[in-house]
N, C-alpha and C positions, 0 to 999 in steps of 0.2 A: 208688872206686865212681862209676859214671856217674849223672848226673841223668836225670830222665825226658825232658827235652828232648834231651839228648845221645843217649839210647837211641832216641828217635823219629827223630831225624835220621839216625842210623846205619841204622836199620831201613828208612827211606825210601830211602836210597842203595842198600842191598842189594836191595830189591825192584825199584827202577828198573834196576839192573844186571842182575838176573835176567830182566827183561822187555826188555832191550836198549833202555832208554829213558834212558840216562845224560844226554842233553841236555835232558831235561824238568825244569823248575823247579817244584817243588811247594811251595805255601804251606801248610805243615803247620798253622799257626794258623788259617788260613781254613777248611781242611777240618774241623778240629776244631770250629770255631765253627758251621759249618753242621750238623755232626753233633749238636752240643748243641741247636741250635734244633729239629731234627727229634725228638730224644729227648724234649725237654720239651714240644713242641707236639703230638706225635702219641703215640707210646709209645717206650720206650727202644730196642727192636729196630729202630725206624725209622731210627736213626742210621747203621748200616752199610749198610742198604738204600738210603738216600738218597744217601750218598756214592758207592756203587757205580753207581747209575743216573746221577748227575751225571757221573761219570767216563766212563761209557759214552757219554753224550751228547756229551761233549767229543771222544772218540775218533771218533765218527761224523761230527761237524761238521768235524773236522780232515782227515778223509779218509785213506785208506790211503797210506802212504809219504810223507805230508807232515808237516812239523814241527808240533807242537801250537801253536796260537795262544793266547797268554795271555789275549786278550779272550774267547775261547771258554770258557776255564776260569772266568773271572770271571762270565760270563753264566750258565753252568751253576750256579755256586754261588748267584748271585742268584735264579735261578728256583727252585732247591731250597729256599732260605730262605723265599722268598715263598709257595710252595705250603704249606710246613709251617705258617707263621704263619696263612695263610688257613684251613687245616684246623682249627687251634686255635680261631680266632675262630668258625668255623661250629659247632664242638662246644660252645663256651661258650654260643652263642646257642641251640642245641638244648636244652641243660640248663636255660637260663633260661626257655624257652618253646618256641615253634615256630620253625623256620627262617624267615628273611625270605622273603616271597613271591617265588617265581621264582629263589631263590638256587640251589637244586638241588645244594648241596654247595660244596666249596671251589672258589674261582675259580682257574683254572689259567692262568698266563701263556702266551701263544702265542709261537710263533717258535722257531727252532732256535738253540742256542748258536752264536755266531759270525756270526749274520746281521747 
């Protein structure tokens, strides 16, 4: 019987092959970590949405026909994690009282992954 890690690695390889992305290196633990931060900082369904949008950002930053840049992937994961944590902090502040003056919601890091 396969372990969960073995199953995830196999599934990742199958998906990459299906999308003709065999040369892409996916840090499964990093993706799951970011998904966990989103799930616990926002709401559980934010996990797949966050990882999808981070992946889309990496794809757009890498450009069509170009090999993905590992730094673009890390930047996207960092941005997603940061936004999720900022959202949780803003929500906690709202529950405790009113949002800080001028906060206007979660702070969103600027820049495109890979810049």
